[in-house]
TIMARRO-442264 format. One record per residue (C-alpha): y, z, x negated. Coordinates in nm, 2 decimals. Layout:
# TIMARRO-442264
     c2     c3     c1
      Y      Z      X
...
This chain:
# TIMARRO-442264
     c2     c3     c1
  -0.06  -2.29   0.08
  -0.25  -2.18  -0.22
  -0.52  -1.92  -0.21
  -0.46  -1.56  -0.32
  -0.44  -1.49  -0.68
  -0.70  -1.22  -0.70
  -0.89  -1.12  -1.01
  -0.60  -1.17  -1.25
  -0.80  -1.02  -1.53
  -1.14  -0.89  -1.60
  -1.21  -0.70  -1.91
  -1.53  -0.53  -2.03
  -1.64  -0.34  -2.33
  -1.93  -0.15  -2.48
  -1.94   0.23  -2.45
  -2.09   0.25  -2.79
  -1.96   0.33  -3.15
  -2.01   0.08  -3.43
  -2.33   0.27  -3.51
  -2.46   0.25  -3.15
  -2.39   0.61  -3.04
  -2.26   0.66  -2.69
  -1.87   0.69  -2.67
  -1.63   0.74  -2.38
  -1.32   0.72  -2.60
  -1.22   0.35  -2.49
  -1.31   0.43  -2.12
  -1.10   0.75  -2.13
  -0.81   0.57  -2.29
  -0.81   0.30  -2.03
  -0.81   0.55  -1.75
  -0.52   0.73  -1.90
  -0.33   0.39  -1.94
  -0.40   0.31  -1.57
  -0.29   0.66  -1.46
   0.02   0.71  -1.68
   0.10   0.39  -1.87
   0.12   0.32  -2.24
   0.17   0.59  -2.51
   0.00   0.87  -2.67
  -0.19   1.11  -2.44
   0.06   1.40  -2.49
   0.35   1.16  -2.38
   0.14   1.02  -2.09
   0.06   1.36  -1.94
   0.44   1.43  -1.92
   0.49   1.14  -1.68
   0.40   1.13  -1.32
   0.09   0.93  -1.21
   0.15   0.57  -1.14
  -0.03   0.58  -0.82
  -0.32   0.76  -0.64
  -0.68   0.73  -0.74
  -0.92   0.61  -0.47
  -1.30   0.59  -0.48
  -1.53   0.33  -0.31
  -1.53   0.55   0.00
  -1.15   0.55   0.03
  -1.12   0.92  -0.07
  -0.81   1.01  -0.28
  -0.92   1.18  -0.60
  -0.72   1.39  -0.85
  -0.67   1.24  -1.19
  -0.89   1.50  -1.36
  -1.18   1.42  -1.13
  -1.15   1.06  -1.23
  -1.14   1.15  -1.60
  -1.46   1.35  -1.56
  -1.63   1.06  -1.38
  -1.51   0.82  -1.64
  -1.65   1.02  -1.93
  -1.99   1.08  -1.75
  -2.02   0.72  -1.67
  -1.92   0.60  -2.01
  -2.18   0.83  -2.16
  -2.46   0.70  -1.93
  -2.36   0.34  -1.88
  -2.34   0.08  -2.17
  -2.04  -0.10  -2.04
  -1.70  -0.03  -1.88
  -1.54  -0.30  -1.66
  -1.18  -0.32  -1.55
  -1.06  -0.57  -1.29
  -0.70  -0.62  -1.18
  -0.66  -0.75  -0.82
  -0.36  -0.89  -0.67
  -0.23  -1.13  -0.40
   0.06  -1.36  -0.44
   0.22  -1.33  -0.09
   0.12  -0.99   0.03
   0.17  -0.63  -0.09
  -0.18  -0.48  -0.01
  -0.27  -0.11   0.01
  -0.56   0.08  -0.15
  -0.77   0.04   0.17
  -0.73  -0.33   0.18
  -0.81  -0.38  -0.19
  -1.12  -0.15  -0.12
  -1.22  -0.37   0.17
  -1.20  -0.68  -0.06
  -1.42  -0.51  -0.32
  -1.67  -0.41  -0.06
  -1.69  -0.77   0.05
  -1.83  -0.86  -0.29
  -2.15  -0.67  -0.21
  -2.33  -0.42  -0.41
  -2.28  -0.56  -0.77
  -2.04  -0.27  -0.84
  -2.14   0.00  -0.60
  -1.90   0.27  -0.74
  -1.56   0.23  -0.87
  -1.21   0.40  -0.90
  -0.90   0.22  -0.80
  -0.53   0.28  -0.85
  -0.27   0.06  -0.69
   0.06   0.00  -0.90
   0.40  -0.10  -0.78
   0.57  -0.05  -1.11
   0.54  -0.42  -1.22
   0.69  -0.74  -1.10
   0.41  -0.76  -0.84
   0.19  -0.50  -0.67
  -0.16  -0.50  -0.80
  -0.47  -0.27  -0.82
  -0.67  -0.16  -1.12
  -1.04  -0.11  -1.07
  -1.28   0.08  -1.32
  -1.64   0.05  -1.28
  -1.95   0.07  -1.52
  -2.29  -0.08  -1.57
  -2.56  -0.13  -1.82
  -2.53  -0.52  -1.82
  -2.27  -0.71  -2.00
  -2.08  -0.94  -1.75
  -2.07  -1.30  -1.84
  -1.79  -1.50  -1.64
  -2.05  -1.78  -1.57
  -2.32  -1.54  -1.44
  -2.41  -1.66  -1.10
  -2.43  -1.30  -0.97
  -2.07  -1.23  -1.09
  -1.95  -1.57  -0.98
  -2.07  -1.50  -0.62
  -1.92  -1.14  -0.63
  -1.59  -1.28  -0.76
  -1.58  -1.55  -0.49
  -1.65  -1.31  -0.21
  -1.37  -1.07  -0.32
  -1.13  -1.35  -0.36
  -1.20  -1.49  -0.01
  -1.15  -1.14   0.13
  -0.82  -1.10  -0.05
  -0.71  -1.45   0.07
  -0.80  -1.35   0.44
  -0.61  -1.02   0.42
  -0.31  -1.21   0.27
  -0.33  -1.47   0.54
  -0.32  -1.18   0.81
  -0.01  -1.06   0.64
   0.15  -1.40   0.65
   0.06  -1.46   1.01
   0.20  -1.12   1.12
   0.52  -1.20   0.92
   0.55  -1.53   1.08
   0.50  -1.37   1.42
   0.77  -1.10   1.35
   1.02  -1.37   1.23
   0.94  -1.57   1.56
   1.00  -1.24   1.78
   1.34  -1.19   1.58
   1.46  -1.55   1.66
   1.37  -1.53   2.02
   1.54  -1.19   2.05
   1.85  -1.32   1.88
   1.84  -1.63   2.12
   1.81  -1.41   2.42
   2.09  -1.19   2.32
   2.33  -1.49   2.26
   2.23  -1.63   2.60
   2.30  -1.28   2.76
   2.65  -1.27   2.60
   2.73  -1.63   2.70
   2.63  -1.56   3.06
   2.91  -1.28   3.06
   3.16  -1.53   2.91
   3.14  -1.37   2.57
   3.09  -1.66   2.32
   2.97  -1.56   1.98
């Protein structure tokens, strides 16, 4: 069976205007999109949140707390990074996505994560910040990415093993039930 599809997309951008001044506009818009979907901010805020925000400690945060953090980080860090995490065969929860991120080490020590179920597959958006532009071929990023993917694959494999075990228990239970009914002369 193929490994988990993990980092489906990685996106980064500078938190600077064309003239080099700090700007939180793009990061703020990204956080609003993750929280409420596409549209103008007035339209977005009329909708319910698409999930719950979590931090790297697993704590649930209010959307406004995340927005304050995003603006502060964008004004002090040069880059905003967004990762989308998913697995192909398992529907992970926020805690499991966080464990996978933590398995990557300390490359991104703080983040905000929101899990979405409103697409054809469940996935998690992760926002984090830093002063260094990420290059896909950078060895530190490659190592981080590999560790996160491996952790996602292990979590997915646990789900698959548990699902197989549950199916086997159902089959055995049905067989036992059929055998019990036959012993009373009740063919099914």
